[in-house]
N, C-alpha and C positions, 0 to 999 in steps of 0.2 A: 817320591814325596808321598807320604801318607794321607789318606782320603779321611773325609770325616767319617766318624765311626756311627753307624746306624744303631739306635737303642733295641734292645731284644724285642720289643713289640713294634719294630719297624717305624714308620711315620705316623703310628696311631696318635701320638701324644698331640698332634696338631688338631685331630678332630675335635677336642674338647679343652677346656681349660684346667688348669690345676686345681682350681677351688670347687670343682664339683666331681663326685665320686661316681663310679659305675652306675649307682642307683639313682643318680639324679640330686643327692642331697648335699649339702653344705660341707665342704672340707676346711674345718677350721683351723687356721693356720697359728702354728705355736713356733714363731721364729726365736732362734737362739739370740741371747743379748750380744750385738755386735761389739767389736773391740778392734782397734788398730789406728794408723796414722790417718787412713781416710775419714774413718767415723769421727776421729777427733777433730779434722778439719772441717767435717760436715757439721758438726755439733756447734763449734765456734760460729761458723757462717749462719747456722739457723737460729743461733742466739741473737746475732746482730740483726738479722731480718725482724725476730720477734720483738726485740726493742724499738726498731723502727714503726713496725704494725701498732703496738700497743701505745707506743707514745705520739704517733702520728696526728690523732685528733686533737693533741694538746699544741701541737706546733702551728703558730699562727704568724701570717706575714700582715703587718699593719692593720692589725686586729681582726683579721680574717683567716679562716682555716687554709692551710696548706693544699689540703684535698678534701672536697666535698662534693658527693654525688647525690643530690637531692632531686630524685626522680619525680617525686609528687610535685614539688613547686617548679620543677624544669630548670633548676639552678645548679650549675656545675662549676667548680674551681679546681683546676687541675695546675700544681706547681705555681699557685698563686695568681693564674690567669683565670678570670670568671668567663664563663660561656653560657649564652643565653639562647632561648629557642632560634631566635634570628641566626645563630652561628652553628646550626644543625649541619650543614655542609662541611664546616671547618672542624667539628668534632667528629663527624663521621670520617673525614679524612685522617684525623689524628688515630682513630681506632682501626683503619684499614693499614696506616702505617705501623702500628704495633703488631697486627697479624702478620704482615709481611716480614716484620723482623724476627717474630716467633718461627715462621716457615723457614726463614735463612738460617736461624739459629739451630732448628732441628736438622735440616739437610745436612750441615756442617758437623754438628756436635751431637745429634741423636737427641735423646731424651734427658739430658742432664737436668733441664729446667725440672722434671718431675721428681727427681730424686734430691735435688739440692735446693730447689727455690719454691716449689708449689705449697700453698698454704696447708692443702690436705696432708701433705707428707710431713711437712714439719710439725704440724700439730700433732699428728698420729705418732710419729718416731720420737720425737723430742719432749713431748709433754705427756700424752696419754698412754703411751707405751711406757715410758720410764716410771710413771706412776703404778702401772701394772706390775712392772718387774720389781718395784719397792714393795709393794703388798704381798703380791703373789709368788714372787720368786722368778726364777729363768723358766725357759721353756717345759723341760721336764717337771718342775715343780706345778706350773700352771696346769698341765695336762693331768697330773696326778690330782690336783685339788677338783678339777671339773669332774673327773670319774668318779669321786669319793661320794658317800652319803651325806646328806645335808646335817651337819653337826654344828657345834658351836663355833668351831674353827673357820668352817665354810662359809656360814651365814655372817659372822663378823668381817672376814676378809672381803667377801662379795659385798656387803652393805658399804663398807667403808670405801671400796673402789669406786662404786658406782654413784655414791653421794658426791665424791671428789670429781668424779667425771662431768655430773651434773652441774655442779657450781662452777668449774671450769668452762663448761658450754655456755653457762649464763654470762661469764666474762667476756667470751668471745663474741657471743651475740650483742652485748653491749657495745663491743668494740666497733663491729661493723655497723651497728645502728648509728654510732658517733660519726661514721664517715658519711651516712645517709642524710642526717638531719642536723649533725653539728654537735660537739660534745656540749656546749652550753645548753642545748635543749634537752639532751639526755640527763645532765645533772638536775634541770628544772623539772622533768619528769619524776626524778628519784625524790627531790625534796617534797613536791607536792603530792606525792603518794600514789599508789595505784588506783584508789577510788576516784581521783580525780580525772584520770585518764584510762579508764577501764579498755577501751578498745586499743590502744597502744600497749598496754599492760599484757592483755591476752596475745596480742601480735608478738610481744617480746618472748612470752612463755613457749608460743609456738615455734619460733626460731631456735630457742635454747633447747627444745626437746628434739628438733631435727638436728642441731648440731651433736646433741647427745647421742643420738640414734646412729650418725654417721661414724662416729668415732667408737661407740661401745659395741655396736653390731654390725653394721655394713662394712666399714673399714676399707679393705683392698676392691670391694666389690665396685666402690664408688669409680675407682680408677679405670675399671674395665667395663662397667656398664653405662655409667652416667657420664663421664669425663669425655668430650668429642674429641680432645686432643689426642688421648690413647688411642682412639678409634682411627684418627687421620694419620697417625705416625707411619703407618703402612704405606702410605700414597707419597709420604715426604721423604723417606729414608731410601737411599741407594746403596751401592756396594762401596762407595767411598765415605759414607756418612761414619762418624766416629760414635760407636757405642761400647757398651760393656760386652765383650767378646771373649769367648774361650777359645784358646789358640788349639785347636784339634790337631794341626800338623804336628805340633810338638807334643801334645798331651796323649795321644791315641797311639797304639792300643793301651787303654788304662788297666790297671791293676796293681795290687801290692807287690812290690819289690822285695823278693827274698833270695837269699843265696843260694845258688845251684841251679836256679830256674834258668831254662834253656831260652825261653821265648823272650825276645827283646820287646821290653814294654816302654811306652811314652812315659812323661813325666808326672802324668796324673796318677795318684795311687788310689783313687776312687774311694775317698775316704767321706764324701758326701758332705763335708763341712759347709761348702758353697749352698748346697740345698738346705740344710739344717738353719741358716742363718737368714735364709732370703724372706723378706716381710710378704712376699705373694706367693710362696710355696713352689717355685719352679725350679728346674734343673738347667742352669744357664749353659751347660754342655750341649743341650740340644740345640743350641742357636738363638738368634733374636726372636723374642716371643712377645706377644701382645701384652701378658702380664708384667713384663721387666720395666722397671721405672728407672733404672740405671742409679740406684742408690750406693752402688759399690761396696756393699756390705761382703759381696762374696769375694772381691778382690782382696780385702784384708785378710779374710779367712785363708785364701789359697796363698797368699804371700807368706802367711805365717806357716803354712804347710811346708812351702818350699825352703824357708830358712832351714826347717828342722830338717828337711832332707838333703840339704847342702846343695840344692839345685837354685838356678837363676829365678828372681821373681818375674812376675809377668805371664804366668800361664793363663790367667784371665786379667785382662786388662783393658783401657780404653784404647781400642783399635778398630779399623774398618774390616770389613770382610776380605776387600781387596789386598790390604795389608797382609792380612794371614795367609792367604793362598798364595801371593806372589812375593811378599817380602818388600813390595815397594810402597811408600807412603806418598799418596796423592791427595793433597788438601784441595787444589784448585780445579775445578770441574766447570762444566759448560753451565749445570744447574746453579752452582754457588754463584758464578760469575753474573748470570741473568738475573737472580734475585737481588745480587747486591747492587746492580744497575738500577733495578725497579726501586729498591729501597732509597737510593741516592736520590732519584727523580722526586719521590714522595717526600722525603725529608726536606729536599731542597724548596719544593712547592709549598709545603706546609710551614716552613721558617719564613718564605715570602709572604704568605697570607698572614701569618701572626704578626710581622713586622710592620705590614702595612694596613692591619686591622684597624677599624675607626673605633675610637673611644666613645662617641656618640653617633648612634645611628638612626636615621629619621626617615620616615615614609609619609608622604602626602599624595592623597588621591582624591578624585571628585567623588563626592557622596552618590553611590549608586542609585540608578533611577530617578534623578532629579534632574530637571532642565533648569534653566534661568528663571530667576524671579525678577519682578519689576516691583522697585522700591518706592516708586513716587518721585517726583522732582526730576525724572529723567535718569534714574538711577537703576542700572541692571547688577543683579548679583548672582554670584554661584557660590554653592556650600562645599566644604572640603572636609575630609576627615585626616587627622595626622596622628601619627605615633612617633615618641622621642624615647629613645632607651639609652639610659647611661650605664655603659659597660665598665665604668671604672669604680674604685673605691671612694670617690672624692665627689662632694658635692659640685654642681655645675649651674651657672646663671644661664638660662637659655632665652633666647629671643628669636622670634619668627617675624621677617619682615617681607612684604611684596615690594619688587623692585621694577617690575615691568608688566604692563605699560606705567609710565611714570605718574599717571593721574589714580591709578588704582589705589583702594584703601582696603585695609585689613581690619576685620572686626571679629572679635571671638565670641564664640556663642556660650560657653560655659566658663569661661575665666573673664575677669575684669580687665586683664591686660595681656598682650602677646608675649609680655617678659614673665617668666616664672622661674623658681628654684626648682631643680632636679636633684634628688638625693641620690647618694651611690646605690647602685642596682636597683634604680628605680625606671618604671615605665610609665610615661605620661601619654596620654591620649585624649582627643577632644575634637571639637570642629570650629570651623571659621568660615566667615564670608568674605569673599573678594568682591569689593563694590567699584564698578567702572561706570563713568558717565556714558550714557547711550551714544552721545555725539562723537565718542572715540572709538566706537566699535564699528569698524568699517567691514567686518566679516563675520559669518556667523560662529567662527571657531578661531580664535586667536590665542597666540602663545603668550603664557605667563611665567615669570620666573619669581621663585619663592626662595628665600635665603634664611639659613639657618645659622645662628650665632651661638657660640659656646663661649661664655666669658669674656664677651666683646670680640671674639674671633670668629670670622667667617669659617665654617667647617663644611658647609655644603650648599650647592645651588640646585634647586630642583626645577626642572621645567615641566610644567604642566598646561592644560587647555582650558580656556575660557568659552564658554557657549553662550552666544549672544542671540538676539531675535532674528528669526530667518528673514534675510534680505529678498 
């Protein structure tokens, strides 16, 4: 069995990333325009995701956004389900479930998400890079343009490209803003003009500039330096994880096949097309690397060469390290089973909590720092604070009653009646007195039951304490 070939410089390539040269300067990557079945599939998949992304803010369920992440007002709507600050544990569980799903997906399928579904990759490869190819040409033409003097051609192409880049960044920034405050609010800001909302306008310009800088300048550096998922992949991958891999057993020793050559070579002809097409500038033949986002561009290029050489496809393919070395495909491992079990538990718990989640959440507490008050005529009162949250998209009629002891009377402090209307997504708070005849108070601390009704239906009974005079 052939062993993995060691590059001429040994393993030194692992001491630095492909984006930095020996002098510590940036190696600007000029990837060749990709083509092939996988790239075509990735293009259509990206189009579908971008359609969902850009139309998402306009999709509404019963008049409300399908997805809203309003951090400033602490209002979240996920797939039509509203979440309030009181639902923070439930929201945290949802995020933990999502993270575990990402870990499980990575353990089994590697970084396919990065190359096929990550917004950074989709915007870069399917929007900004295509604009660049359209205006400046393929890799060689781009490099030639960058190296030539600033003339009319260069100024015109660079200006056109960067103006389009910034306009596209503004569209992306407005789209993400729509997920934060709602598309209706974004349209309102546009109609009223920037002078009416200077703070938000400058914030939008800042976000647009950041998006522009990411896709015009930083590009693949974001995946390597900023994104935590890329950094964590080394901890989540193992020898059974499926990644974009080079079959060194079949491909080595590499070299150009010539008639009469005595040395027996592997299938790799060392054409470097897999390197030229890589958007992060790596050589996949060196093995799994931090920079690899599993975009599969190298697979298409290598398969095209193999067809021309009349060799089987798959010299570079989706495969695990164990599969290449042993030829045995192993999809079920202890790690995958363990993460699957954890994910099922989290999803079951989350489903149970969502299905049993209260539509109306209420809290009643005795006002801190206050003892009983003597009202005269032998009546004793305690003051309580209440909060009632409507977690639905429907108006509710709320009524608060005190049922124990039977002689207790409830008197609102800041409302005329213990019955009031609670609008959708609304929080009502206030205070009330519970008044009990002193003759009915047999202890200095008695149990009191308060009932909360929604649309004349009992939804919650709260047991609290009533403090009376010391006996």
